[in-house]
Each structure stands twice: as structure tokens, then as C-alpha cells.
N, CA and C of each residue as an Amber inpcrd file, in Angstrom:
protein
   360
   0.8210000  -1.1010000  -0.0430000  -0.0210000  -0.0110000   0.0570000
   0.8990000   1.2150000   0.0370000   0.6970000   2.0880000  -0.9810000
   1.4850000   3.3530000  -1.0060000   0.6220000   4.5040000  -1.3270000
   1.0570000   5.6760000  -0.7630000   0.2130000   6.8800000  -0.8710000
   1.2970000   7.9960000  -1.3520000   0.8490000   8.7660000  -2.3960000
   1.6990000   9.8120000  -2.8260000   1.2580000  11.0630000  -2.1010000
   2.3280000  11.8400000  -1.6670000   2.0480000  13.1240000  -1.0540000
   3.2910000  14.1110000  -1.1840000   3.1060000  15.3140000  -0.9190000
   4.2230000  16.1970000  -1.0840000   4.9380000  16.5620000   0.3110000
   6.2260000  16.6100000   0.2530000   6.9770000  16.8340000   1.4990000
   7.5980000  18.2480000   1.3110000   7.3780000  19.1430000   2.3290000
   7.9110000  20.4850000   2.3740000   9.3190000  20.4080000   2.9630000
   9.4750000  19.8220000   4.1390000  10.7570000  19.7240000   4.8110000
  10.7350000  18.3710000   5.5290000  11.9280000  18.0710000   5.9740000
  12.0930000  16.7840000   6.7050000  12.0030000  17.0650000   8.1950000
  11.1320000  16.3170000   8.8080000  10.9450000  16.6220000  10.2730000
  11.2420000  15.3250000  11.0570000  11.6440000  15.5460000  12.2780000
  11.8250000  14.5030000  13.2890000  11.0080000  14.8170000  14.4280000
  10.0820000  13.9290000  14.7080000   9.0790000  14.1690000  15.8310000
   8.3310000  15.5040000  15.6800000   8.0460000  15.8730000  14.3860000
   7.3500000  17.0070000  14.1290000   8.1840000  18.3410000  14.2190000
   9.5640000  18.2040000  14.3610000  10.3990000  19.3770000  14.5950000
  11.5020000  19.3070000  13.5500000  11.8390000  20.4050000  12.9880000
  12.9800000  20.2720000  11.9590000  14.2740000  20.1710000  12.6540000
  15.3170000  19.8900000  11.7810000  16.6510000  19.5980000  12.1930000
  17.3510000  20.8130000  12.8640000  17.0070000  22.0670000  12.4520000
  17.5020000  23.1780000  12.9530000  17.3580000  23.3790000  14.3510000
  16.2430000  22.9540000  14.8820000  15.9530000  23.0690000  16.4320000
  16.8210000  22.1010000  17.1210000  17.0970000  20.8940000  16.5340000
  17.9690000  19.9580000  17.1970000  19.4200000  20.4620000  17.2150000
  19.8480000  21.2170000  16.2670000  21.1100000  21.8200000  16.1650000
  21.2540000  22.8600000  17.2160000  20.1940000  23.7300000  17.3730000
  20.2760000  24.7540000  18.3650000  20.2010000  24.2020000  19.7510000
  19.4760000  23.1140000  19.9530000  19.5160000  22.5530000  21.3430000
  20.8870000  21.9240000  21.6300000  21.4860000  21.3100000  20.5670000
  22.8150000  20.7460000  20.8260000  23.8730000  21.8420000  21.0790000
  23.8030000  22.9540000  20.4920000  24.6780000  24.1110000  20.7090000
  24.5400000  24.6120000  22.1230000  23.2970000  24.8140000  22.6420000
  22.9720000  25.3370000  23.8480000  23.3210000  24.2910000  24.9850000
  23.1760000  23.0290000  24.7280000  23.5890000  22.0230000  25.7020000
  25.0680000  22.0150000  25.9330000  25.8100000  22.2420000  24.7170000
  27.2460000  22.2900000  24.8670000  27.6840000  23.5200000  25.6550000
  27.0730000  24.5840000  25.4880000  27.2760000  25.8310000  26.1920000
  27.0510000  25.7240000  27.6800000  25.8920000  25.0360000  28.0320000
  25.5730000  24.7830000  29.3740000  26.5840000  23.6750000  30.0400000
  27.0180000  22.7440000  29.2800000  27.9750000  21.8540000  29.7400000
  29.3480000  22.6300000  30.0360000  29.7400000  23.4630000  29.1080000
  30.9010000  24.3200000  29.3770000  30.7850000  25.2850000  30.5450000
  29.5280000  25.7630000  30.8870000  29.3670000  26.4480000  32.0980000
  29.5310000  25.6740000  33.3660000  29.1050000  24.3560000  33.3610000
  29.1860000  23.5640000  34.5230000  30.7150000  23.2690000  34.6890000
  31.4270000  22.9200000  33.5290000  32.8690000  22.5660000  33.6670000
  33.5780000  23.7950000  34.0960000  33.3030000  24.9960000  33.6790000
  34.0990000  26.2780000  34.0900000  33.8380000  26.5200000  35.5490000
  32.6940000  26.1590000  36.0790000  32.4760000  26.3890000  37.5440000
  33.4410000  25.5170000  38.3220000  33.6420000  24.2670000  37.9070000
  34.4450000  23.3620000  38.6740000  36.0070000  23.6880000  38.4610000
  36.3360000  24.2660000  37.2730000  37.6900000  24.5690000  36.9850000
  38.1340000  25.9000000  37.2980000  37.1800000  26.7610000  37.8450000
  37.6560000  28.1300000  38.1600000  38.1550000  28.9340000  37.0100000
  37.5380000  28.6760000  35.7940000  37.8700000  29.5710000  34.6300000
  36.7720000  30.1720000  33.9720000  36.9640000  31.0490000  33.1240000
  35.8050000  31.8930000  32.4530000  35.4120000  31.2160000  31.2270000
  35.4030000  29.9370000  31.0560000  35.0240000  29.3120000  29.8140000
  33.4980000  29.4050000  29.5170000  32.7840000  29.3850000  30.6200000
  31.3270000  29.3840000  30.4640000  30.7880000  30.6420000  29.7890000
  31.3000000  31.7730000  30.1850000  30.8410000  33.0200000  29.5710000
  31.1730000  33.0910000  28.0390000  32.3820000  32.5680000  27.6620000
  32.6400000  32.5390000  26.2750000  31.8560000  31.6920000  25.5050000
  31.4950000  30.3710000  26.1200000  30.6630000  29.3990000  25.4910000
  29.2830000  30.0740000  25.1780000  28.6460000  30.7080000  26.1890000
  27.3120000  31.2280000  26.1070000  27.3900000  32.3790000  24.9520000
  28.3830000  33.1800000  24.8870000  28.4720000  34.2250000  23.8120000
  28.6450000  33.6020000  22.4850000  29.3760000  32.5230000  22.3060000
  29.5300000  31.9110000  21.0710000  28.1660000  31.1700000  20.5980000
  27.5490000  30.6050000  21.6430000  26.1630000  29.9480000  21.4480000
  25.1610000  30.9090000  20.9190000  25.2160000  32.1850000  21.6640000
  24.2410000  33.1680000  21.2630000  24.5880000  33.7140000  19.8410000
  25.8110000  33.8060000  19.3830000  26.2080000  34.3400000  18.1400000
  25.7070000  33.2920000  17.0520000  26.0610000  31.9960000  17.3980000
  25.5680000  30.9250000  16.4280000  24.1190000  30.8090000  16.2940000
  23.4550000  31.1190000  17.3330000  21.9640000  31.0680000  17.2890000
  21.4500000  32.2150000  16.4020000  21.9300000  33.4370000  16.5940000
  21.5010000  34.5010000  15.7420000  21.8150000  34.2130000  14.2420000
  23.0410000  33.6830000  13.9810000  23.4780000  33.4550000  12.5890000
  22.5380000  32.3040000  12.0310000  22.3660000  31.2670000  12.7820000
  21.4690000  30.2130000  12.2500000  20.0280000  30.5470000  12.0760000
  19.5230000  31.5890000  12.8700000  18.1170000  31.9540000  12.6990000
  17.9640000  32.8410000  11.3910000  19.0750000  33.6080000  11.0310000
  18.9280000  34.4920000   9.8770000  19.3880000  33.8030000   8.5510000
  19.8580000  32.5350000   8.6490000  20.1290000  31.7300000   7.3410000
  18.8810000  31.3590000   6.7230000  18.7130000  31.5640000   5.3850000
  17.4440000  31.2720000   4.8290000  17.1470000  29.8640000   4.8100000
  15.8650000  29.4920000   4.9920000  15.3680000  28.1730000   5.0840000
  15.2930000  27.6390000   3.6870000  14.9360000  26.3300000   3.5140000
  14.4770000  25.7770000   2.2240000  13.2940000  26.3720000   1.8530000
  13.0640000  26.1830000   0.4020000  11.8000000  26.6490000  -0.0580000
  10.6340000  25.8950000   0.5740000   9.5700000  26.6440000   0.8110000
   8.4670000  25.9830000   1.3770000   7.5230000  25.3690000   0.3350000
   7.8140000  25.5930000  -0.9290000   7.0280000  24.9280000  -1.9480000
   7.4230000  23.4760000  -2.2250000   6.5240000  22.5480000  -2.4490000
   6.9420000  21.1460000  -2.6340000   7.8840000  20.9850000  -3.8610000
   8.9230000  20.3020000  -3.7440000   9.7780000  20.0560000  -4.8800000
   9.2200000  18.9520000  -5.7560000   8.9210000  17.8540000  -5.0710000
   8.5060000  16.6360000  -5.8220000   7.5980000  15.7820000  -5.0460000
   6.8850000  14.8990000  -5.8100000   5.9900000  14.0040000  -5.1210000
   6.9110000  12.8290000  -4.5540000   6.6510000  12.3210000  -3.3560000
   7.3490000  11.1510000  -2.8450000   6.3760000  10.1650000  -2.5590000
   6.5990000   8.8740000  -2.9470000   5.8260000   7.7190000  -2.5370000
   6.2230000   7.2830000  -1.2030000   5.1920000   7.2510000  -0.3530000
   5.5500000   6.6380000   1.0060000   4.9510000   5.2130000   1.1480000
   5.8420000   4.4020000   1.5850000   5.5450000   2.9550000   1.7190000
   5.3080000   2.7330000   3.1650000   4.1140000   2.1080000   3.5120000
   3.8590000   1.7890000   4.9040000   4.2370000   0.4480000   5.2380000
   4.8780000   0.2680000   6.4840000   5.2920000  -1.0180000   6.8730000
   4.2570000  -1.6730000   7.6070000   3.8650000  -2.8890000   7.0790000
   2.6860000  -3.6090000   7.7100000   3.0920000  -4.4640000   8.9290000
   4.3260000  -4.6470000   9.0980000   4.8470000  -5.3860000  10.2070000
   5.3370000  -4.5240000  11.3480000   5.0080000  -3.2060000  11.2610000
   5.5000000  -2.2740000  12.3260000   4.9930000  -2.6700000  13.7290000
   3.8350000  -2.9780000  13.8610000   3.2320000  -3.3330000  15.2360000
   3.9530000  -4.6440000  15.7910000   4.1290000  -5.6260000  14.8790000
   4.7430000  -6.7510000  15.4690000   6.2250000  -6.5270000  15.8110000
   6.8860000  -5.6580000  15.1250000   8.2160000  -5.2580000  15.4860000
   8.2550000  -4.5650000  16.8610000   7.3730000  -3.7150000  17.0160000
   7.2500000  -2.9710000  18.4010000   6.9120000  -4.0040000  19.4100000
   5.9910000  -4.8290000  19.2100000   5.6740000  -5.9220000  20.1690000
   6.9030000  -6.6450000  20.5690000   7.6110000  -7.1260000  19.5750000
   8.8660000  -7.9550000  19.7880000   9.9670000  -7.1230000  20.4780000
  10.0290000  -5.8040000  20.2200000  11.0090000  -4.9820000  20.9200000
  10.5720000  -4.7950000  22.4160000   9.3220000  -4.5820000  22.6130000
   8.8650000  -4.4470000  23.9630000   9.0230000  -5.7490000  24.8140000
   8.7540000  -6.8850000  24.1120000   8.9510000  -8.1820000  24.7540000
  10.3750000  -8.4400000  25.1730000  11.3460000  -8.0760000  24.2470000
  12.8160000  -8.2090000  24.5270000  13.1790000  -7.2010000  25.5770000
  12.6870000  -6.0210000  25.4910000  13.1800000  -5.0730000  26.6170000
  12.6570000  -5.4890000  27.9260000  11.4450000  -5.8320000  28.0380000
  10.8100000  -6.2510000  29.2910000  11.5050000  -7.4310000  29.8230000
  11.9210000  -8.4560000  28.9970000  12.6490000  -9.6930000  29.4040000
  13.9920000  -9.2100000  29.8800000  14.6560000  -8.3330000  29.1730000
  16.0000000  -7.9280000  29.6010000  15.9780000  -7.2420000  30.9720000
  14.9620000  -6.2750000  31.0860000  14.7940000  -5.6900000  32.4990000
  14.4640000  -6.6760000  33.5450000  13.5080000  -7.5690000  33.3280000
  13.1910000  -8.5830000  34.2200000  14.3970000  -9.4720000  34.5570000
  15.1660000  -9.9400000  33.6630000  16.3280000 -10.7300000  33.9430000
  17.3290000 -10.0200000  34.7350000  17.5020000  -8.6920000  34.4570000
  18.4230000  -7.9110000  35.3060000  17.9510000  -7.7760000  36.6830000
  16.6790000  -7.5300000  36.9300000  16.0540000  -7.4150000  38.2430000
  16.3320000  -8.8180000  38.9750000  15.9710000  -9.9280000  38.3170000
  16.2250000 -11.2030000  39.0540000  17.6980000 -11.4680000  39.3350000
  18.4970000 -11.1140000  38.4140000  19.9060000 -11.2720000  38.7050000
  20.3670000 -10.4600000  39.9930000  19.9610000  -9.1660000  39.9530000
  20.2670000  -8.2500000  41.0560000  19.7750000  -8.8480000  42.3820000
  18.4210000  -9.3450000  42.3990000  17.9030000  -9.8650000  43.5840000
  18.6370000 -11.1400000  43.9620000  18.9820000 -11.9760000  43.0700000
  19.7890000 -13.1170000  43.4710000  21.2230000 -12.6960000  44.0560000
  21.6580000 -11.6370000  43.4620000  22.9640000 -11.2140000  44.0990000
  22.8030000 -10.7100000  45.4610000  21.6760000 -10.0340000  45.7450000
  21.3280000  -9.5570000  47.0530000  21.0230000 -10.6350000  48.1070000
  20.3340000 -11.7010000  47.5590000  19.8700000 -12.7790000  48.4370000
  20.8690000 -13.7510000  48.7950000  22.0930000 -13.6800000  48.2080000
  23.1350000 -14.6310000  48.3430000  23.7130000 -14.5930000  49.8700000
  23.8090000 -15.7940000  50.3800000  24.2280000 -15.8610000  51.8120000
  25.6290000 -15.4260000  52.0010000  25.7960000 -14.5970000  52.9720000
  27.1460000 -14.0850000  53.3880000  27.4640000 -14.6150000  54.7640000
  28.4520000 -15.4900000  54.8630000  28.8840000 -16.0150000  56.1530000
  29.9120000 -15.2600000  56.8100000  29.9260000 -14.9940000  58.0640000
  30.9120000 -14.3090000  58.6690000  32.1310000 -15.1690000  58.8110000
  33.3280000 -14.5830000  58.6200000  34.6580000 -15.3820000  58.7340000
  35.1090000 -15.3420000  60.1430000  35.4860000 -16.4580000  60.7150000
  35.9790000 -16.4670000  62.1410000  37.3380000 -15.7760000  62.1280000
  37.4990000 -15.1260000  63.3470000  38.8610000 -14.5090000  63.4410000
  39.8360000 -15.4940000  64.0500000  40.9760000 -15.7760000  63.2970000
  41.9200000 -16.7980000  63.6440000  42.6480000 -16.4190000  64.8450000
  43.2250000 -15.2590000  64.8910000  44.0220000 -14.7740000  66.0440000
  43.3470000 -13.5820000  66.6840000  43.4350000 -13.5870000  67.9240000
  42.9130000 -12.5420000  68.6900000  44.0200000 -11.9880000  69.6530000
  44.5430000 -10.8070000  69.4140000  45.5380000 -10.2880000  70.1980000
  45.1810000  -8.9160000  70.6400000  45.6840000  -8.5000000  71.8810000
  45.3580000  -7.1760000  72.3800000  46.5060000  -6.2660000  72.2580000
């Protein structure tokens, strides 16, 4: 089953790639601020300034044309639900196995070792 439709831009979770780039830049600046606090250097201020300049530059870069370029045929995966069910089953079994292993490790008997020599 395939349906033809027009694509204006590429989206991830309904958001364009530019927002992910900006989030990455600001997370890097925030990480630099945290590192500069611990190292007693002024790296954080410079990182925030660079992130602000990059943000302004990226906002003013022209975007792609909003007119559709070509028609794209979208193919739907009929086995998507089964793959999700299998991934959930495998994930839950991995978590369950880890929990049982951890509980077995906690329930292991620990015997006190006797003191062989006692001196004052």
C-alpha cells in the first residue's frame, strides 16, 4: 500500500533539524558553564556568547523553499506493530532478567569469617 504526498521539509518528531542543532549548541554551552564552575575558569561566559552568536546566525540563514519540490511515494510497513511488540517483549525480558539477577545477588548468603588470632 503506497500513498503519494508532497513533503515540504524533513521533520523528526514534528520538529525540523535546525531546532536539534540549536539545542545541541546550547547544551554544549551549558556543559561548558558547568565545567568552568568546577575548574575556576571563565570558559562558560565565552561558550554562552559563542552559542548566542551561532543562534543568531542560524536564525537568519534562509530556510529551504516551502514549496513542494517533488512528489514522494510513502511505503507503509505492515509489520511495524509486530516489531514494536517484539522490541517491547525483549526489553521487558531484559529488564526482568536484570532485576532477578540483582535480587539473586542480594539474596546470596554471606557467612561471617571467624577471627583466627585475637591479640590485644
